[in-house]
C-alpha positions as CSV (number, residue, x, y, z in Angstrom):
1,M,29.4,75.6,91.6
2,Q,30.3,75.2,88.1
3,T,32.6,72.2,87.0
4,T,35.6,73.8,85.9
5,F,36.0,75.5,89.6
6,K,35.7,72.0,91.1
7,L,38.2,70.3,89.2
8,G,40.3,73.4,90.1
9,I,40.2,72.3,93.6
10,F,40.0,68.8,93.5
11,V,43.3,69.2,91.3
12,I,45.1,71.6,93.5
13,A,44.0,69.1,96.6
14,S,44.8,66.4,95.0
15,A,48.2,67.9,94.4
16,G,48.9,68.8,98.2
17,M,47.5,65.5,99.2
18,V,50.2,63.7,97.0
19,R,52.7,65.7,98.0
20,V,52.2,65.2,101.8
21,S,51.4,61.7,100.8
22,R,54.5,60.5,98.6
23,A,56.3,58.6,101.5
24,P,53.2,56.1,101.6
25,L,52.4,56.1,98.6
26,R,55.2,54.0,97.3
27,S,53.6,50.7,98.8
28,F,50.6,49.6,100.3
29,R,52.5,48.2,103.2
30,F,51.9,51.5,104.8
31,H,48.7,52.9,106.6
32,G,48.9,56.2,104.8
33,F,48.7,54.9,101.2
34,Y,45.0,53.9,101.9
35,R,44.5,56.7,104.0
36,F,45.1,58.9,100.5
37,F,42.8,57.0,98.4
38,A,40.3,57.7,101.2
39,W,41.1,61.6,101.4
40,E,40.7,61.1,97.5
41,A,37.1,59.7,97.2
42,L,36.3,62.4,100.5
43,L,37.4,64.9,98.0
44,V,35.8,63.7,95.5
45,L,32.0,63.2,97.4
46,V,31.9,66.3,98.8
47,L,32.8,68.3,95.7
48,L,30.1,66.1,94.2
49,N,27.3,67.3,97.1
50,L,28.9,71.1,97.4
51,D,26.4,71.4,94.3
52,V,22.9,70.7,95.9
53,G,21.2,73.2,98.0
54,H,21.1,70.6,100.8
55,W,23.6,72.2,102.8
56,I,21.2,74.2,104.2
57,Y,18.2,72.6,102.5
58,K,15.9,71.8,105.6
59,P,18.0,72.5,108.2
60,S,15.5,70.8,110.8
61,G,14.6,67.7,108.8
62,L,15.7,64.9,110.2
63,R,18.4,63.9,107.3
64,Q,19.7,67.1,108.2
65,I,20.1,66.5,111.8
66,I,21.8,63.5,111.1
67,A,24.5,64.8,108.5
68,E,24.6,67.6,111.1
69,S,25.7,65.2,114.0
70,C,28.0,63.1,112.0
71,V,30.1,66.5,110.9
72,A,29.8,67.7,115.0
73,V,30.9,64.2,116.1
74,S,33.7,64.4,113.5
75,L,34.8,67.7,114.4
76,F,35.0,67.0,118.4
77,L,37.0,64.0,117.5
78,A,39.4,65.1,115.0
79,I,40.1,67.8,117.6
80,H,40.4,65.8,120.7
81,G,42.6,63.5,119.0
82,F,44.5,66.0,117.9
83,L,45.5,67.2,121.2
84,L,45.9,63.8,122.8
85,L,48.7,62.7,120.6
86,R,50.2,66.1,121.2
87,T,50.1,65.9,124.5
88,A,49.8,62.1,125.5
89,G,51.4,60.3,122.5
90,K,54.7,62.7,122.7
91,P,55.5,62.4,119.6
92,D,59.3,62.9,118.4
93,N,61.7,61.9,115.7
94,R,62.4,58.9,117.7
95,R,60.5,57.1,115.1
96,A,62.7,57.9,112.0
97,D,59.6,56.8,110.0
98,P,59.0,58.9,106.9
99,T,56.0,57.2,106.1
100,L,54.1,59.2,109.5
101,F,52.9,62.5,110.0
102,W,54.7,64.5,112.9
103,I,51.9,64.0,115.1
104,E,51.9,60.1,114.3
105,K,55.1,59.7,115.3
106,T,54.0,59.0,119.1
107,T,56.5,57.6,121.8
108,V,54.4,56.8,124.3
109,L,51.0,54.8,123.8
110,V,47.7,56.4,123.9
111,K,45.3,55.3,125.9
112,V,42.9,58.1,127.6
113,G,40.3,60.2,126.5
114,A,38.5,58.9,123.6
115,Y,41.3,56.5,123.1
116,K,40.4,54.7,126.6
117,R,37.6,52.9,124.1
118,I,38.7,53.4,120.9
119,R,41.8,52.5,119.0
120,H,41.4,55.1,115.7
121,P,39.4,58.1,116.9
122,L,41.1,60.4,113.9
123,I,39.8,57.7,111.4
124,T,36.5,57.0,113.0
125,S,36.3,61.6,112.8
126,L,36.6,61.0,108.8
127,L,33.7,58.0,108.9
128,F,31.9,60.7,110.7
129,L,32.4,63.6,108.4
130,T,32.1,61.3,105.0
131,W,28.5,59.5,106.3
132,G,27.8,63.1,107.4
133,V,28.7,64.7,104.0
134,F,26.9,61.6,102.0
135,M,23.9,62.4,103.8
136,K,23.5,65.9,103.3
137,A,22.5,64.8,99.3
138,P,22.6,61.2,99.4
139,S,22.6,59.3,95.9
140,W,24.0,56.4,94.6
141,T,26.8,57.8,93.3
142,A,27.8,59.3,97.0
143,G,27.0,56.4,98.3
144,A,29.5,54.7,96.7
145,L,31.6,57.4,97.2
146,A,31.2,56.5,100.9
147,T,31.6,52.9,100.9
148,I,35.0,53.4,99.2
149,V,35.8,56.0,102.2
150,T,35.0,53.1,105.0
151,M,36.4,50.5,103.0
152,T,39.7,52.7,102.6
153,L,39.5,53.9,106.0
154,I,39.7,50.3,107.7
155,M,42.3,48.7,105.6
156,A,44.2,51.9,106.7
157,A,43.2,50.8,110.4
158,K,44.3,47.4,110.1
159,V,47.5,48.2,108.3
160,E,48.5,50.9,111.1
161,E,47.8,48.7,114.0
162,S,49.9,46.1,112.1
163,E,52.6,49.4,112.2
164,N,52.0,50.3,115.9
165,R,52.1,46.1,117.0
166,E,55.1,46.6,116.1
167,F,56.8,49.8,117.2
168,F,55.0,49.5,120.5
169,G,55.1,45.6,121.0
170,A,53.0,43.3,123.2
171,P,51.6,46.6,125.0
172,Y,49.7,47.4,121.9
173,G,48.3,43.7,121.4
174,D,47.0,44.6,124.8
175,Y,45.4,47.7,123.7
176,M,43.8,46.5,121.0
177,R,42.0,43.1,122.9
178,R,40.8,45.8,125.6
179,T,39.1,48.7,122.9
180,K,37.2,48.5,120.0
181,M,38.5,50.0,116.3
182,F,36.0,53.0,115.7
183,I,32.7,52.8,118.2
184,P,33.2,52.1,121.9
185,F,31.4,48.8,123.1
186,L,30.7,47.8,119.4
187,L,32.9,47.6,116.5
């Protein structure tokens, strides 16, 4: 893929991400601040790896099976997580925080589905996507970008937990003790 075309995609996508992230970008105290930088690094990783034929190279090779599995888990968790936030979380404008997306303005603590075992299915989705894209065409540069995405998503999760403790209070602390951040029974 041509460098000019990829640069155009980067500029357009980045402009959109800046637009939707403008409120949280004002302070590192918001989880959206870190999420923005994770999205940017993930975008660069995707654009970097789009160039190579590894997206369809050896579809039955072990590395490609791992990559496709990570992407499939990512897609499942994203759809599942959004649906649960929308239905069980009952988002509305009672959470008047301008740094949150509408779907994040949940008024009920979601503890069903994936949220029964992990606190951040949507961030976990991005982690699986990141490492799936990395596995498509591993390189030192791709590894560095995947590490940056991972670190910024962990920071986003930690800050989001502070926001949730502030909004939901003691029930969120109890929820944290019973669940893991990203991987059930492990992490």
